[in-house]
Biopython code that builds the backbone (N, CA, C, O; Angstrom):
import numpy as np
from Bio.PDB.StructureBuilder import StructureBuilder

atoms = [
    (1, "MET", "N", (1.143, -0.637, -0.288)),
    (1, "MET", "CA", (0.302, -0.596, 0.198)),
    (1, "MET", "C", (1.294, 1.385, 0.170)),
    (1, "MET", "O", (2.275, 1.805, 0.784)),
    (2, "SER", "N", (0.197, 2.143, -1.030)),
    (2, "SER", "CA", (1.593, 3.558, -0.486)),
    (2, "SER", "C", (0.750, 4.376, -0.097)),
    (2, "SER", "O", (1.489, 5.336, 0.126)),
    (3, "LYS", "N", (-0.610, 4.828, 0.239)),
    (3, "LYS", "CA", (-1.623, 5.442, 0.430)),
    (3, "LYS", "C", (-2.240, 5.388, 1.843)),
    (3, "LYS", "O", (-2.752, 4.353, 2.270)),
    (4, "VAL", "N", (-2.179, 6.525, 2.555)),
    (4, "VAL", "CA", (-3.949, 5.941, 3.013)),
    (4, "VAL", "C", (-4.636, 6.064, 2.421)),
    (4, "VAL", "O", (-4.602, 6.742, 1.394)),
    (5, "ILE", "N", (-5.972, 5.143, 3.065)),
    (5, "ILE", "CA", (-7.768, 5.070, 1.333)),
    (5, "ILE", "C", (-8.337, 6.143, 3.151)),
    (5, "ILE", "O", (-7.863, 6.334, 4.271)),
    (6, "GLU", "N", (-9.286, 6.436, 2.546)),
    (6, "GLU", "CA", (-10.582, 6.699, 2.947)),
    (6, "GLU", "C", (-11.179, 6.261, 3.062)),
    (6, "GLU", "O", (-11.650, 5.687, 2.081)),
    (7, "VAL", "N", (-11.813, 6.061, 4.434)),
    (7, "VAL", "CA", (-12.830, 5.243, 4.356)),
    (7, "VAL", "C", (-14.423, 5.226, 4.656)),
    (7, "VAL", "O", (-14.511, 6.453, 4.606)),
    (8, "THR", "N", (-14.749, 5.125, 4.723)),
    (8, "THR", "CA", (-16.475, 5.902, 4.643)),
    (8, "THR", "C", (-17.143, 4.600, 5.516)),
    (8, "THR", "O", (-16.645, 3.478, 5.605)),
    (9, "ASP", "N", (-18.666, 5.166, 6.258)),
    (9, "ASP", "CA", (-19.554, 4.062, 6.725)),
    (9, "ASP", "C", (-20.026, 3.039, 5.794)),
    (9, "ASP", "O", (-20.680, 2.070, 6.181)),
    (10, "GLN", "N", (-19.666, 3.264, 4.419)),
    (10, "GLN", "CA", (-20.380, 2.329, 3.127)),
    (10, "GLN", "C", (-19.234, 1.723, 2.652)),
    (10, "GLN", "O", (-19.636, 0.607, 2.321)),
    (11, "ASN", "N", (-17.258, 1.815, 2.259)),
    (11, "ASN", "CA", (-16.869, 0.481, 2.491)),
    (11, "ASN", "C", (-15.937, -0.075, 3.375)),
    (11, "ASN", "O", (-15.172, -1.003, 3.115)),
    (12, "PHE", "N", (-16.066, 0.732, 4.780)),
    (12, "PHE", "CA", (-15.735, 0.027, 5.674)),
    (12, "PHE", "C", (-15.151, -1.537, 5.762)),
    (12, "PHE", "O", (-14.045, -1.924, 6.140)),
    (13, "GLU", "N", (-16.465, -2.401, 5.204)),
    (13, "GLU", "CA", (-16.419, -3.813, 6.000)),
    (13, "GLU", "C", (-15.131, -4.214, 4.573)),
    (13, "GLU", "O", (-14.054, -4.804, 4.651)),
    (14, "GLN", "N", (-16.184, -3.293, 2.780)),
    (14, "GLN", "CA", (-14.710, -3.647, 1.980)),
    (14, "GLN", "C", (-13.621, -3.568, 1.767)),
    (14, "GLN", "O", (-12.929, -4.386, 1.161)),
    (15, "GLU", "N", (-13.027, -1.689, 2.648)),
    (15, "GLU", "CA", (-11.564, -1.213, 3.322)),
    (15, "GLU", "C", (-11.586, -2.039, 3.867)),
    (15, "GLU", "O", (-11.470, -2.883, 2.980)),
    (16, "VAL", "N", (-11.681, -2.787, 5.139)),
    (16, "VAL", "CA", (-11.459, -1.965, 6.623)),
    (16, "VAL", "C", (-11.391, -4.017, 6.788)),
    (16, "VAL", "O", (-10.351, -4.671, 6.862)),
    (17, "LEU", "N", (-12.947, -4.627, 6.804)),
    (17, "LEU", "CA", (-13.054, -5.930, 7.644)),
    (17, "LEU", "C", (-12.639, -7.102, 7.155)),
    (17, "LEU", "O", (-12.414, -8.053, 7.903)),
    (18, "ASN", "N", (-12.408, -7.199, 5.106)),
    (18, "ASN", "CA", (-12.544, -7.421, 3.720)),
    (18, "ASN", "C", (-10.634, -7.404, 3.415)),
    (18, "ASN", "O", (-9.946, -7.963, 2.561)),
    (19, "SER", "N", (-10.271, -6.425, 4.642)),
    (19, "SER", "CA", (-8.806, -6.833, 3.723)),
    (19, "SER", "C", (-8.615, -7.966, 3.347)),
    (19, "SER", "O", (-9.516, -8.802, 3.286)),
    (20, "ASP", "N", (-6.830, -8.289, 2.878)),
    (20, "ASP", "CA", (-6.393, -9.709, 2.921)),
    (20, "ASP", "C", (-5.702, -9.670, 4.206)),
    (20, "ASP", "O", (-5.782, -10.507, 5.105)),
    (21, "VAL", "N", (-4.570, -7.900, 4.167)),
    (21, "VAL", "CA", (-3.948, -7.471, 4.921)),
    (21, "VAL", "C", (-4.247, -7.256, 5.978)),
    (21, "VAL", "O", (-5.429, -7.144, 6.300)),
    (22, "PRO", "N", (-2.925, -7.099, 7.096)),
    (22, "PRO", "CA", (-3.789, -6.588, 8.317)),
    (22, "PRO", "C", (-3.788, -4.870, 8.079)),
    (22, "PRO", "O", (-3.079, -4.227, 7.305)),
    (23, "THR", "N", (-4.956, -4.323, 9.129)),
    (23, "THR", "CA", (-5.429, -2.736, 8.957)),
    (23, "THR", "C", (-5.841, -2.242, 9.738)),
    (23, "THR", "O", (-6.747, -2.480, 10.536)),
    (24, "GLU", "N", (-4.656, -0.863, 9.440)),
    (24, "GLU", "CA", (-5.052, 0.081, 10.713)),
    (24, "GLU", "C", (-6.156, 1.459, 10.377)),
    (24, "GLU", "O", (-5.803, 2.125, 9.404)),
    (25, "VAL", "N", (-7.039, 1.783, 10.866)),
    (25, "VAL", "CA", (-8.067, 2.309, 11.074)),
    (25, "VAL", "C", (-7.541, 3.534, 11.470)),
    (25, "VAL", "O", (-6.458, 3.240, 11.975)),
    (26, "ASP", "N", (-7.672, 4.603, 11.524)),
    (26, "ASP", "CA", (-6.971, 6.746, 12.443)),
    (26, "ASP", "C", (-7.996, 6.941, 11.982)),
    (26, "ASP", "O", (-8.266, 6.958, 10.781)),
    (27, "PHE", "N", (-8.861, 7.152, 13.077)),
    (27, "PHE", "CA", (-10.342, 7.506, 13.549)),
    (27, "PHE", "C", (-10.236, 8.446, 13.217)),
    (27, "PHE", "O", (-9.011, 8.539, 13.290)),
    (28, "TRP", "N", (-10.795, 10.004, 12.602)),
    (28, "TRP", "CA", (-9.846, 11.571, 13.678)),
    (28, "TRP", "C", (-11.770, 12.042, 12.743)),
    (28, "TRP", "O", (-12.826, 11.581, 12.310)),
    (29, "ALA", "N", (-10.726, 13.613, 13.047)),
    (29, "ALA", "CA", (-12.059, 14.965, 12.797)),
    (29, "ALA", "C", (-11.074, 16.101, 12.429)),
    (29, "ALA", "O", (-10.019, 16.137, 13.063)),
    (30, "PRO", "N", (-11.359, 17.276, 11.227)),
    (30, "PRO", "CA", (-10.940, 18.065, 11.234)),
    (30, "PRO", "C", (-10.283, 18.828, 12.375)),
    (30, "PRO", "O", (-9.162, 19.159, 12.760)),
    (31, "TRP", "N", (-11.230, 18.906, 12.627)),
    (31, "TRP", "CA", (-11.375, 20.420, 13.909)),
    (31, "TRP", "C", (-10.235, 20.231, 15.128)),
    (31, "TRP", "O", (-9.697, 21.085, 15.834)),
    (32, "CYS", "N", (-10.022, 18.208, 15.081)),
    (32, "CYS", "CA", (-8.842, 17.503, 16.217)),
    (32, "CYS", "C", (-7.994, 17.967, 16.148)),
    (32, "CYS", "O", (-7.618, 17.756, 14.995)),
    (33, "SER", "N", (-7.087, 18.722, 16.779)),
    (33, "SER", "CA", (-4.996, 19.207, 16.706)),
    (33, "SER", "C", (-4.845, 18.154, 16.333)),
    (33, "SER", "O", (-4.740, 17.796, 15.160)),
    (34, "PRO", "N", (-4.793, 17.105, 17.884)),
    (34, "PRO", "CA", (-3.796, 16.410, 18.019)),
    (34, "PRO", "C", (-3.999, 15.127, 16.683)),
    (34, "PRO", "O", (-3.018, 14.423, 16.445)),
    (35, "CYS", "N", (-5.451, 14.878, 15.782)),
    (35, "CYS", "CA", (-5.315, 13.870, 14.977)),
    (35, "CYS", "C", (-4.761, 15.365, 14.073)),
    (35, "CYS", "O", (-4.718, 16.182, 14.992)),
    (36, "LEU", "N", (-4.673, 15.519, 13.810)),
    (36, "LEU", "CA", (-3.964, 16.581, 12.420)),
    (36, "LEU", "C", (-2.078, 16.183, 12.267)),
    (36, "LEU", "O", (-1.320, 15.905, 11.338)),
    (37, "ILE", "N", (-1.902, 16.444, 14.449)),
    (37, "ILE", "CA", (0.200, 16.330, 14.574)),
    (37, "ILE", "C", (0.041, 14.372, 14.365)),
    (37, "ILE", "O", (1.204, 13.968, 14.353)),
    (38, "VAL", "N", (-0.886, 13.210, 14.220)),
    (38, "VAL", "CA", (-0.296, 11.787, 14.706)),
    (38, "VAL", "C", (-0.703, 11.546, 12.372)),
    (38, "VAL", "O", (-0.239, 10.631, 11.691)),
    (39, "SER", "N", (-1.687, 12.771, 11.813)),
    (39, "SER", "CA", (-2.115, 12.186, 10.416)),
    (39, "SER", "C", (-0.621, 11.807, 9.398)),
    (39, "SER", "O", (-0.314, 10.923, 8.599)),
    (40, "PRO", "N", (0.073, 13.105, 10.003)),
    (40, "PRO", "CA", (1.474, 12.820, 9.172)),
    (40, "PRO", "C", (2.349, 11.376, 9.237)),
    (40, "PRO", "O", (2.551, 10.609, 8.296)),
    (41, "ILE", "N", (2.679, 11.278, 10.245)),
    (41, "ILE", "CA", (3.243, 10.169, 10.845)),
    (41, "ILE", "C", (2.598, 8.560, 9.953)),
    (41, "ILE", "O", (3.381, 7.702, 9.547)),
    (42, "TYR", "N", (0.945, 8.441, 9.787)),
    (42, "TYR", "CA", (0.491, 7.197, 8.839)),
    (42, "TYR", "C", (0.522, 7.630, 7.394)),
    (42, "TYR", "O", (0.224, 6.811, 6.524)),
    (43, "ASP", "N", (0.890, 8.961, 7.059)),
    (43, "ASP", "CA", (1.547, 9.078, 4.837)),
    (43, "ASP", "C", (2.896, 8.336, 5.493)),
    (43, "ASP", "O", (2.088, 7.553, 5.991)),
    (44, "LYS", "N", (3.636, 8.056, 5.760)),
    (44, "LYS", "CA", (5.041, 8.983, 5.673)),
    (44, "LYS", "C", (4.788, 6.312, 6.064)),
    (44, "LYS", "O", (5.259, 5.466, 5.303)),
    (45, "LEU", "N", (3.960, 6.009, 7.392)),
    (45, "LEU", "CA", (4.436, 4.770, 7.171)),
    (45, "LEU", "C", (3.729, 3.266, 6.517)),
    (45, "LEU", "O", (3.817, 2.044, 6.639)),
    (46, "ALA", "N", (2.548, 4.943, 5.304)),
    (46, "ALA", "CA", (2.089, 3.933, 4.240)),
    (46, "ALA", "C", (2.980, 4.214, 3.582)),
    (46, "ALA", "O", (2.298, 3.191, 3.541)),
    (47, "GLU", "N", (3.539, 4.410, 3.182)),
    (47, "GLU", "CA", (4.654, 4.594, 1.736)),
    (47, "GLU", "C", (5.146, 4.007, 2.439)),
    (47, "GLU", "O", (5.757, 3.425, 1.543)),
    (48, "GLU", "N", (5.805, 3.167, 4.017)),
    (48, "GLU", "CA", (6.628, 2.349, 3.957)),
    (48, "GLU", "C", (6.271, 1.250, 4.630)),
    (48, "GLU", "O", (7.130, 0.721, 5.336)),
    (49, "TYR", "N", (5.412, 0.876, 4.585)),
    (49, "TYR", "CA", (4.633, -0.733, 4.613)),
    (49, "TYR", "C", (4.148, -0.679, 3.543)),
    (49, "TYR", "O", (3.613, 0.347, 3.122)),
    (50, "GLY", "N", (4.300, -2.638, 2.349)),
    (50, "GLY", "CA", (3.652, -3.408, 1.632)),
    (50, "GLY", "C", (2.460, -3.905, 1.988)),
    (50, "GLY", "O", (1.414, -3.856, 1.342)),
    (51, "ASN", "N", (2.710, -4.527, 3.348)),
    (51, "ASN", "CA", (2.299, -5.781, 3.455)),
    (51, "ASN", "C", (1.115, -5.025, 5.222)),
    (51, "ASN", "O", (0.661, -5.582, 6.222)),
    (52, "PHE", "N", (1.097, -3.539, 4.686)),
    (52, "PHE", "CA", (0.015, -3.228, 5.625)),
    (52, "PHE", "C", (-0.736, -2.323, 4.766)),
    (52, "PHE", "O", (-0.330, -1.950, 3.665)),
    (53, "LYS", "N", (-2.289, -1.842, 5.509)),
    (53, "LYS", "CA", (-2.943, -0.892, 5.398)),
    (53, "LYS", "C", (-3.206, -0.866, 6.035)),
    (53, "LYS", "O", (-3.525, -1.732, 6.849)),
    (54, "PHE", "N", (-3.242, 1.133, 6.027)),
    (54, "PHE", "CA", (-3.203, 2.259, 6.722)),
    (54, "PHE", "C", (-4.848, 2.939, 6.240)),
    (54, "PHE", "O", (-4.951, 2.731, 5.031)),
    (55, "CYS", "N", (-5.961, 3.568, 6.701)),
    (55, "CYS", "CA", (-7.066, 4.473, 6.940)),
    (55, "CYS", "C", (-8.339, 5.095, 7.449)),
    (55, "CYS", "O", (-9.462, 4.828, 7.876)),
    (56, "LYS", "N", (-7.733, 5.820, 7.233)),
    (56, "LYS", "CA", (-8.530, 7.081, 8.163)),
    (56, "LYS", "C", (-10.536, 7.434, 7.849)),
    (56, "LYS", "O", (-11.291, 7.576, 6.888)),
    (57, "ILE", "N", (-10.602, 7.429, 9.224)),
    (57, "ILE", "CA", (-12.173, 7.714, 8.889)),
    (57, "ILE", "C", (-12.878, 8.399, 9.269)),
    (57, "ILE", "O", (-13.483, 8.102, 10.299)),
    (58, "ASN", "N", (-13.128, 9.657, 8.596)),
    (58, "ASN", "CA", (-13.992, 11.124, 9.785)),
    (58, "ASN", "C", (-14.795, 11.278, 9.980)),
    (58, "ASN", "O", (-15.753, 11.510, 9.242)),
    (59, "VAL", "N", (-14.708, 11.193, 11.298)),
    (59, "VAL", "CA", (-15.715, 9.844, 12.626)),
    (59, "VAL", "C", (-17.450, 11.124, 12.140)),
    (59, "VAL", "O", (-18.614, 10.737, 12.033)),
    (60, "ASP", "N", (-16.702, 13.165, 11.892)),
    (60, "ASP", "CA", (-17.245, 13.519, 11.675)),
    (60, "ASP", "C", (-19.503, 13.578, 10.511)),
    (60, "ASP", "O", (-20.698, 13.872, 10.540)),
    (61, "ASP", "N", (-18.010, 12.850, 9.587)),
    (61, "ASP", "CA", (-18.701, 13.009, 7.949)),
    (61, "ASP", "C", (-19.647, 10.732, 8.153)),
    (61, "ASP", "O", (-20.253, 9.895, 7.483)),
    (62, "ASN", "N", (-19.187, 10.904, 9.261)),
    (62, "ASN", "CA", (-19.445, 9.011, 8.865)),
    (62, "ASN", "C", (-19.229, 8.440, 10.519)),
    (62, "ASN", "O", (-18.250, 8.059, 11.161)),
    (63, "PRO", "N", (-20.590, 8.595, 10.795)),
    (63, "PRO", "CA", (-21.123, 8.244, 12.867)),
    (63, "PRO", "C", (-21.649, 7.040, 12.447)),
    (63, "PRO", "O", (-22.824, 7.003, 12.814)),
    (64, "GLU", "N", (-21.282, 5.851, 11.741)),
    (64, "GLU", "CA", (-22.568, 4.964, 11.952)),
    (64, "GLU", "C", (-20.920, 3.279, 12.257)),
    (64, "GLU", "O", (-21.049, 2.196, 12.828)),
    (65, "ILE", "N", (-20.075, 3.690, 11.789)),
    (65, "ILE", "CA", (-18.750, 2.772, 11.963)),
    (65, "ILE", "C", (-17.824, 3.226, 13.311)),
    (65, "ILE", "O", (-17.561, 2.295, 14.072)),
    (66, "PRO", "N", (-17.165, 4.916, 13.781)),
    (66, "PRO", "CA", (-17.653, 5.129, 15.053)),
    (66, "PRO", "C", (-18.657, 4.032, 16.467)),
    (66, "PRO", "O", (-18.451, 3.420, 17.515)),
    (67, "THR", "N", (-19.393, 4.274, 15.829)),
    (67, "THR", "CA", (-20.371, 4.109, 17.270)),
    (67, "THR", "C", (-20.697, 2.470, 17.015)),
    (67, "THR", "O", (-21.540, 2.011, 17.785)),
    (68, "ARG", "N", (-20.213, 1.674, 16.172)),
    (68, "ARG", "CA", (-20.821, 0.152, 15.921)),
    (68, "ARG", "C", (-18.916, -0.388, 17.218)),
    (68, "ARG", "O", (-18.752, -1.378, 17.931)),
    (69, "TYR", "N", (-17.968, 0.773, 16.951)),
    (69, "TYR", "CA", (-16.739, 0.438, 17.446)),
    (69, "TYR", "C", (-16.818, 1.492, 19.117)),
    (69, "TYR", "O", (-15.911, 1.279, 19.922)),
    (70, "GLN", "N", (-17.515, 2.165, 19.354)),
    (70, "GLN", "CA", (-17.495, 2.568, 20.121)),
    (70, "GLN", "C", (-16.317, 3.606, 20.555)),
    (70, "GLN", "O", (-15.971, 4.015, 21.663)),
    (71, "VAL", "N", (-15.828, 3.874, 19.212)),
    (71, "VAL", "CA", (-15.020, 5.858, 19.597)),
    (71, "VAL", "C", (-16.233, 6.424, 20.369)),
    (71, "VAL", "O", (-17.431, 6.482, 20.090)),
    (72, "GLN", "N", (-15.097, 7.048, 22.043)),
    (72, "GLN", "CA", (-15.602, 8.122, 22.156)),
    (72, "GLN", "C", (-14.733, 9.275, 22.669)),
    (72, "GLN", "O", (-14.987, 10.164, 23.482)),
    (73, "ALA", "N", (-13.625, 8.996, 21.951)),
    (73, "ALA", "CA", (-12.375, 9.719, 21.580)),
    (73, "ALA", "C", (-11.514, 9.319, 21.058)),
    (73, "ALA", "O", (-11.116, 8.174, 20.848)),
    (74, "ILE", "N", (-10.891, 11.027, 20.614)),
    (74, "ILE", "CA", (-10.581, 11.013, 19.219)),
    (74, "ILE", "C", (-8.591, 11.567, 19.526)),
    (74, "ILE", "O", (-8.258, 12.014, 20.623)),
    (75, "PRO", "N", (-7.680, 11.424, 18.496)),
    (75, "PRO", "CA", (-7.649, 10.544, 17.608)),
    (75, "PRO", "C", (-7.128, 8.934, 18.863)),
    (75, "PRO", "O", (-6.498, 8.583, 19.861)),
    (76, "MET", "N", (-8.397, 8.350, 17.276)),
    (76, "MET", "CA", (-8.488, 6.486, 18.135)),
    (76, "MET", "C", (-7.625, 5.677, 17.296)),
    (76, "MET", "O", (-8.698, 5.287, 16.836)),
    (77, "GLN", "N", (-6.647, 4.969, 16.571)),
    (77, "GLN", "CA", (-6.203, 3.752, 15.545)),
    (77, "GLN", "C", (-6.483, 2.634, 16.544)),
    (77, "GLN", "O", (-6.011, 2.529, 17.676)),
    (78, "MET", "N", (-7.832, 1.346, 15.563)),
    (78, "MET", "CA", (-7.720, 0.549, 15.506)),
    (78, "MET", "C", (-7.319, -0.760, 14.802)),
    (78, "MET", "O", (-6.617, -0.602, 13.803)),
    (79, "PHE", "N", (-7.590, -1.838, 15.089)),
    (79, "PHE", "CA", (-6.060, -1.782, 13.780)),
    (79, "PHE", "C", (-6.864, -3.738, 13.807)),
    (79, "PHE", "O", (-7.030, -4.312, 14.884)),
    (80, "PHE", "N", (-7.086, -4.148, 12.976)),
    (80, "PHE", "CA", (-7.732, -5.153, 12.503)),
    (80, "PHE", "C", (-7.072, -6.460, 11.097)),
    (80, "PHE", "O", (-6.585, -6.130, 10.016)),
    (81, "ALA", "N", (-7.274, -7.845, 11.587)),
    (81, "ALA", "CA", (-7.182, -8.749, 10.858)),
    (81, "ALA", "C", (-8.045, -9.430, 10.622)),
    (81, "ALA", "O", (-8.919, -9.372, 11.487)),
    (82, "ASN", "N", (-8.286, -10.214, 9.677)),
    (82, "ASN", "CA", (-9.005, -11.163, 9.604)),
    (82, "ASN", "C", (-10.009, -11.357, 10.566)),
    (82, "ASN", "O", (-10.150, -12.105, 11.534)),
    (83, "GLY", "N", (-11.218, -9.734, 9.576)),
    (83, "GLY", "CA", (-12.219, -9.440, 9.976)),
    (83, "GLY", "C", (-12.076, -9.032, 11.686)),
    (83, "GLY", "O", (-12.969, -9.201, 12.516)),
    (84, "LYS", "N", (-11.760, -8.898, 11.748)),
    (84, "LYS", "CA", (-11.986, -8.760, 13.364)),
    (84, "LYS", "C", (-10.609, -7.792, 13.916)),
    (84, "LYS", "O", (-9.443, -7.770, 13.524)),
    (85, "ARG", "N", (-11.480, -6.855, 15.236)),
    (85, "ARG", "CA", (-9.531, -5.985, 15.529)),
    (85, "ARG", "C", (-9.340, -6.079, 16.697)),
    (85, "ARG", "O", (-10.138, -6.352, 17.595)),
    (86, "VAL", "N", (-8.026, -5.806, 16.743)),
    (86, "VAL", "CA", (-6.794, -7.146, 17.391)),
    (86, "VAL", "C", (-6.566, -5.946, 18.127)),
    (86, "VAL", "O", (-5.380, -5.973, 18.454)),
    (87, "ASP", "N", (-7.120, -4.884, 18.561)),
    (87, "ASP", "CA", (-6.108, -4.086, 19.083)),
    (87, "ASP", "C", (-5.857, -2.480, 18.396)),
    (87, "ASP", "O", (-6.161, -2.127, 17.256)),
    (88, "GLU", "N", (-5.311, -1.788, 19.304)),
    (88, "GLU", "CA", (-5.102, -0.318, 19.345)),
    (88, "GLU", "C", (-4.729, 0.558, 20.483)),
    (88, "GLU", "O", (-4.627, -0.093, 21.523)),
    (89, "LEU", "N", (-4.428, 2.176, 20.659)),
    (89, "LEU", "CA", (-4.100, 3.556, 20.729)),
    (89, "LEU", "C", (-5.258, 4.860, 20.978)),
    (89, "LEU", "O", (-6.285, 5.185, 20.382)),
    (90, "LEU", "N", (-4.781, 5.217, 21.752)),
    (90, "LEU", "CA", (-5.704, 6.305, 22.226)),
    (90, "LEU", "C", (-5.002, 6.167, 22.231)),
    (90, "LEU", "O", (-4.091, 5.412, 22.570)),
    (91, "GLY", "N", (-5.599, 7.922, 21.288)),
    (91, "GLY", "CA", (-4.438, 10.138, 21.322)),
    (91, "GLY", "C", (-3.474, 9.752, 20.685)),
    (91, "GLY", "O", (-3.158, 8.643, 20.254)),
    (92, "ALA", "N", (-2.966, 10.832, 20.640)),
    (92, "ALA", "CA", (-1.408, 11.313, 19.732)),
    (92, "ALA", "C", (-0.505, 10.011, 20.360)),
    (92, "ALA", "O", (-0.823, 9.791, 21.529)),
    (93, "VAL", "N", (0.316, 9.303, 19.953)),
    (93, "VAL", "CA", (1.392, 8.844, 20.138)),
    (93, "VAL", "C", (2.195, 9.347, 19.231)),
    (93, "VAL", "O", (1.989, 10.141, 18.313)),
    (94, "PRO", "N", (3.784, 8.412, 19.841)),
    (94, "PRO", "CA", (4.728, 9.246, 19.161)),
    (94, "PRO", "C", (4.837, 8.108, 17.790)),
    (94, "PRO", "O", (4.263, 7.020, 17.853)),
    (95, "GLU", "N", (5.693, 8.551, 16.501)),
    (95, "GLU", "CA", (5.604, 7.562, 16.055)),
    (95, "GLU", "C", (6.249, 6.537, 16.255)),
    (95, "GLU", "O", (5.888, 5.504, 15.692)),
    (96, "GLN", "N", (7.331, 6.539, 17.074)),
    (96, "GLN", "CA", (7.983, 5.019, 17.377)),
    (96, "GLN", "C", (6.246, 3.606, 18.198)),
    (96, "GLN", "O", (6.049, 2.396, 18.081)),
    (97, "VAL", "N", (5.472, 4.752, 18.918)),
    (97, "VAL", "CA", (4.653, 3.596, 19.332)),
    (97, "VAL", "C", (3.676, 2.944, 18.588)),
    (97, "VAL", "O", (3.231, 1.800, 18.673)),
    (98, "ILE", "N", (3.276, 4.388, 17.426)),
    (98, "ILE", "CA", (2.158, 3.023, 16.905)),
    (98, "ILE", "C", (4.076, 2.269, 16.320)),
    (98, "ILE", "O", (4.463, 1.353, 17.045)),
    (99, "ARG", "N", (5.011, 2.657, 15.198)),
    (99, "ARG", "CA", (5.717, 1.564, 14.180)),
    (99, "ARG", "C", (5.982, 0.545, 15.193)),
    (99, "ARG", "O", (6.664, -0.305, 14.621)),
    (100, "SER", "N", (5.662, -0.033, 17.218)),
    (100, "SER", "CA", (6.254, -0.904, 17.229)),
    (100, "SER", "C", (4.455, -1.572, 17.139)),
    (100, "SER", "O", (4.257, -2.764, 16.902)),
    (101, "LYS", "N", (3.889, -1.085, 17.252)),
    (101, "LYS", "CA", (1.758, -1.922, 17.674)),
    (101, "LYS", "C", (2.040, -1.950, 15.236)),
    (101, "LYS", "O", (1.405, -2.934, 14.855)),
    (102, "VAL", "N", (2.401, -1.552, 14.550)),
    (102, "VAL", "CA", (2.654, -2.353, 13.596)),
    (102, "VAL", "C", (3.175, -3.848, 13.514)),
    (102, "VAL", "O", (2.453, -4.839, 13.404)),
    (103, "ALA", "N", (4.626, -3.830, 13.592)),
    (103, "ALA", "CA", (5.246, -4.371, 13.822)),
    (103, "ALA", "C", (4.813, -5.643, 14.905)),
    (103, "ALA", "O", (5.439, -6.702, 14.866)),
    (104, "ASP", "N", (3.583, -5.415, 15.959)),
    (104, "ASP", "CA", (3.161, -6.454, 16.616)),
    (104, "ASP", "C", (2.542, -6.667, 16.451)),
    (104, "ASP", "O", (1.906, -6.744, 17.502)),
    (105, "VAL", "N", (1.680, -7.074, 15.267)),
    (105, "VAL", "CA", (-0.250, -6.300, 14.959)),
    (105, "VAL", "C", (0.631, -7.801, 13.285)),
    (105, "VAL", "O", (0.330, -8.990, 13.178)),
    (106, "LEU", "N", (1.794, -6.868, 12.236)),
    (106, "LEU", "CA", (2.296, -8.339, 11.966)),
    (106, "LEU", "C", (3.305, -9.608, 11.950)),
    (106, "LEU", "O", (3.758, -10.365, 11.091)),
    (107, "ARG", "N", (3.435, -9.418, 13.559)),
    (107, "ARG", "CA", (3.603, -10.126, 13.831)),
    (107, "ARG", "C", (2.752, -10.923, 14.822)),
    (107, "ARG", "O", (3.284, -11.772, 15.537)),
    (108, "ARG", "N", (1.714, -10.719, 14.868)),
    (108, "ARG", "CA", (0.469, -11.355, 15.199)),
    (108, "ARG", "C", (-0.090, -12.629, 14.253)),
    (108, "ARG", "O", (-0.268, -13.831, 14.452)),
    (109, "PHE", "N", (-0.338, -11.360, 12.676)),
    (109, "PHE", "CA", (-1.252, -11.748, 12.307)),
    (109, "PHE", "C", (-0.384, -12.378, 10.779)),
    (109, "PHE", "O", (-1.238, -12.715, 9.958)),
    (110, "PRO", "N", (0.533, -12.518, 10.444)),
    (110, "PRO", "CA", (1.327, -12.617, 9.236)),
    (110, "PRO", "C", (1.177, -12.533, 7.775)),
    (110, "PRO", "O", (0.408, -13.302, 7.198)),
    (111, "VAL", "N", (1.928, -11.562, 7.076)),
    (111, "VAL", "CA", (0.891, -11.857, 6.402)),
    (111, "VAL", "C", (2.389, -12.593, 4.685)),
    (111, "VAL", "O", (3.537, -12.262, 4.388)),
    (112, "GLU", "N", (0.861, -14.154, 3.807)),
    (112, "GLU", "CA", (1.604, -14.312, 3.803)),
    (112, "GLU", "C", (1.760, -14.058, 1.715)),
    (112, "GLU", "O", (2.844, -14.213, 1.153)),
]
sb = StructureBuilder()
sb.init_structure("model")
sb.init_model(0)
sb.init_chain("A")
sb.init_seg("    ")
for serial, (resi, resn, name, xyz) in enumerate(atoms, 1):
    if name == "N":
        sb.init_residue(resn, " ", resi, " ")
    sb.init_atom(name, np.array(xyz, "f"), 0.0, 1.0, " ", f" {name:<3s}", serial, name[0])
structure = sb.get_structure()
């Protein structure tokens, strides 16, 4: 994958749950300053990891998915593999924390 994919309530299942690689979803909103701080990190990682999908969903424009996954604060990053949520990070965390989480998810759910 080479760029962050914008997902919506309509394509979440296709892009995330049916993905053949582990996937990170960044729950964000344009008014959220911490969200805007971490966004470039995901852009960078999306270019580096070919075996991992990075997505983002605007919680204001797409309320169904955040409600389904009980997102109560943003930024919230959820990690999915094999159609299930497998991990999460809350808040504007440093790049190294995100890298470590991606590596952990890839260890637990290797891509063949």
